[in-house]
N, C-alpha and C positions, 0 to 999 in steps of 0.2 A: 080523772080519765086523761090518758095521754092524747095529745092531738095527732091527727093523722100525719102532720109533718115530722113530728118526732118518731113516731113509728116507721115512716119511710126511710128517715136518716139511720135508724138503727138496722133495717134490712138491707140498706145499700151496701155493696161490698167496697172495700177500701179503695180510695182514689189511686189511680195509677199514672196521673200526671207527673211527669218529670222522673219516672223510674228509670233505673239503669238499663242500658242496652247490652250490659255484659252477659246476663244469661243466654240471650239469643246468639251473642258472638261465641259464647263457650260451646253451645249447642252445635253451631256451625263447624267449629274447630274440632269437636269431637267426631262429628260425621265425617269430616275430611282430613282427619289428622294423618292418616297414612299417606294421602295424597302430598300432604305437606312434607312429611318425613322423606317421601320419594324425592320431591324437588330438592330438599336441603341437602340429602346425601348425595344426590347426582351432581349438584352444583359444587359441593365441597371437594369431591374427588376430582371433578373436571377442572377445578381451579388449581388443585394440588398436582395434577398430572395432565395438563391440557394435550400434550403429544400423543398420549397413550389412551387415557380414558375418555377424553372429550373428542372421540373420533366416531364417525358414522359405523365404521367397520366394527368397532368395539360395541357399540350399541346392538347392532345386528347380532353379533355373537351372543351377547347376554340374552337377547330376545329368543334366539334358536335354541341355544343349549339348554335353557331352563324351561322349555315348552312342555317336556314331559312331566317334569316336577308340578307345573301349573296343572297339567290335566289330572294328575294323582291327587293334588290338592283338592281340586273339584269333586273328584271321586270320593275321597275323605269326608268332604262337607255334607254330601247327600245324606248318609245315615245320621250325622250329627245333628242335622235340621229336624229328624225325626226323633231325637233323643237317644240315638244308639251309637255304638262305635263299630267301626269295621277295621280290625287290626290286621287283616289279610291284604290290604291294598299293595304293600310292597312285594309280597309273595305272588299275587296275581300279576302284577306288572313283570315280574321275572319269568313266570310261565308264559305269558303272552309273547314275550321277546324271544325265548328260546323256541317256543312252538312255532312261531312266524318264520324264524330264520331256519329252522330245521325243516319245515314243510317245504320251504322253497329251494333250499340248498341240498339237503339229504334226500328228499322225496321226490324231488322234481316237480312238485305241484306248481301250477300257474300262480303267480303272486295274488291275482284277485281271489282266486279260490282259497288260498292260504289265508288270506285277510278274513275272508268269510267264516272259515273254520275257528279262528282266534276269537272273532267277534262273537260267535255262537258260544264257544268255551267260556269266555268271560260271563255272558248272559247266563249260562248255567250255574257257574260257581256263584255268582250274585245272588241268583234265585234260590239256591240251595242255603246260603246264608241267611237270606230273608226269611225263609220258611222255618229255619231252626230257631230264629229269634222270634218271629211273630207268631207261628202256628204251634210250636212246641214249648215256647216260653222261656228259652235258654238265654241265660246272660249273654249279651252280645259281645262283650270282651272276651269270654272264655270261648264261646261258639266259633267266633271269627278267628281267634288265635288257633284253635284246634284244626280249623279248615285251613288255615294259612300253613300251618305245619305239613299237613297233607299235600297241599299244592307245592311246597317247597320239595317234598320228597318226590313228587311226580316231575318237577322240573329237573331234579338230579338224575332221575332215572332216564328221562328222555334226552336230556342233553350230554349224558355221561359226565357231567360237571366239567365240560369243555367249552370253549369258545366256539361258535359255529360261524364260519365265514365261507364266502365262495361267491360264484356268479349270481348275480340278481338282475332282474329286468332294468333297463335304464330308466323307464318311466317310474317305476317304484323308488328307485334312488333319488330321481329328480324331485318326487313329491315331498321329500324331507329336506332338500338341499337348495332349491331355486327360490327365487324371489318373486313377489307379485307387487308391482309399482314400488319396488325398493324395499318391500317388507318381507322378511323371511316366511315361507309357507307355514312352518312350524307355529310361528306366533299368530298367523292367521287363523289357523285351526283353533288355537287356544281362545281367541277372541270370538270365534263363532261358538265354540262350546259355552263360554261364559254368557254370551248373549242369549242363547237358547235357554239355559238354565236360569238367568235372571227373569226372563219373561215368563217362564213357567213357574218359578217359586213366588213371583211377586204379582202376576196379573192373571193367575188362573185359579179356577175352584181347586184344582189338585194342589196347588202351592199353598193355598189357605188351609187345606186339610194337612198338608204336611207340617206346617208351622204350628197348627193346632194340637197335632199328635206330639210334636216336639215339647210344646208348652206343658201339656197336662194331658196324658194319653187317656186317663179315666174319664175326666171331664169331656174330652173330645169324643170319646166312644158314646158317652150318655147323650151328646148332643148330636149323635148320627153320623160321626165321622167314621169311615171305615179304617181304623187305624192299622189293622194286620194288613189291609191290601196295600196302602201307601207305603208302608214299612217294607213289605216285599218288594214293591216297585222301586224304592229308593236304593235297597241293596243291589237289585238287578241292574239300575243305572250305574251304580259304582263299578260292577263288574264289566259292563260295556266300556266305561271310561278308562278302566285299567287296561283293558284289551287294546283300546286306541292308543294310549300311552305306549304300550309295548310294541306295536306295529310301527309307530312313528319313530321310536327309538331305533329299530332295525333299519328304517328308511334312512335315517340320519347317519348311523354309524356303518351301515353296510355289514353288520355282525351282531351277534348276541354275545352276552357275558353271563357266566353262570352265577356271578354274585352281584348283579346289578339291582336286584331287588331288595337284597338285605338292607342297603342303606337309604332306601327311599321312604321309609315310614316316617321317620322323624320330620324331614322337610315337608312332607305332605301334611302331617297334622299341625306343624307349626304355621304353614300358610292358611289352612282352614280355621284355626283358632285365632290367629292374628287378624285374619279377614273380618272375623265376627266384631271386631272393635271399630270397624270403619264402615262408611256408606250407610249400613243399617246397623248401628251399635246395639249389641245385644242380641243380634239375630244373625245366624250363618247365612251369608250371601255370596253369590258367584263373583260380583265385581270386586268386592273387599278382598276376596281369597286370591284373585289374581294379583291385584295390587300388592297385597302382602308378600306373595312369593317373589315379585320382582324387587321389592324393597330389600329382602333379605338377600337376593341374589346379586343386586348392586352392591351392597355392603361387603359381601364376600368377595366379589370381583375386585373391588377397589382395594380391599386389604391385601389381596394376593398380589395384585400389580405393585404394591409398596413393599413386598417381601415377606409377608406373613406366611407362616408355615401352614401345613394341611390342617393340623389339629384346631387352628383357629376356627375352621368351618363348624366343628362340632360345638364349641363354646357359642358361636353365634347362633345356631340353630337352637341349641338348648336354651340360651338366654331369651331367645325370641319366643320360644314356646312358653316360658315361665311368664313373661311379660304379657304375652297373649291371654293365657288362662287367668292372670290377675285382673287384666283390664276387662276380660269378658265377664268375669265374676262381679266387678263393680258396676257394669253398665247394663247387666241383665237382670231381670227379677226371678230367673230361674237358674238352677245350677248348670254349669257347663261341664 
């Protein structure tokens, strides 16, 4: 009969004394990899071109001009968190921009009322997307693509496929152009939106339900999670964020463009997917999404300032999306 000492030795887990600290370091690096990339890329371009890139004016320009893309990336992230796609984000953005400018310039509606109408329209479109996916059981890719095409047609009808510009209230334009303590207001809006989504997704019951639905909808349903409801809510949130991005774009530019939404889809999804590789690797999260958007934005800006042609931007976004999907696949236990 074996002694108690021998049995205790066999049951004891392997000794960890002297174990390598590298696994913890790798985990930390993986968590903050995008932050490291952000610092490295920024430092590299600043050293290469200190008179142009390494200026406060350049930093403010990057922060402001990419705010709408950051909001759209956050919008795209919400359905991804519940395991769905919303392909209509770019089209919703285009409609929100055209509708906002048209209501103010062409219809003479007060800017505050125009903003309210645009936000309600975004909420309506997002809710319709959610109901089609969650209640009717339609494939999210196909359903939101169809809705997006309808939205695009509505935008073309309302705007006449023309740029809309004209007199707008001073306070409305300042909301997208002035600074708060030296920080462009559009970037402040992004930080506020990211903070709200981070708190909601990481520290509330609703956020846990969202991630549970995204991880395994059937298991979450059996566990009592209202999967259909949180899915509709996620899509509705996407519609509101797209509307906010459209309003902000008009405030910054003082006009709308009939083609602005067509090129917004790829940057938005690149940011959302790439963001899932950092801060909370394997999980779509707001902070990682915003960091990812500005990593790509800084890279594109630096290359342009060194004479890169416009098509380089498409290569950059395409490669970023491929890298993001690959890394998200490796760091997550569920399909991306």
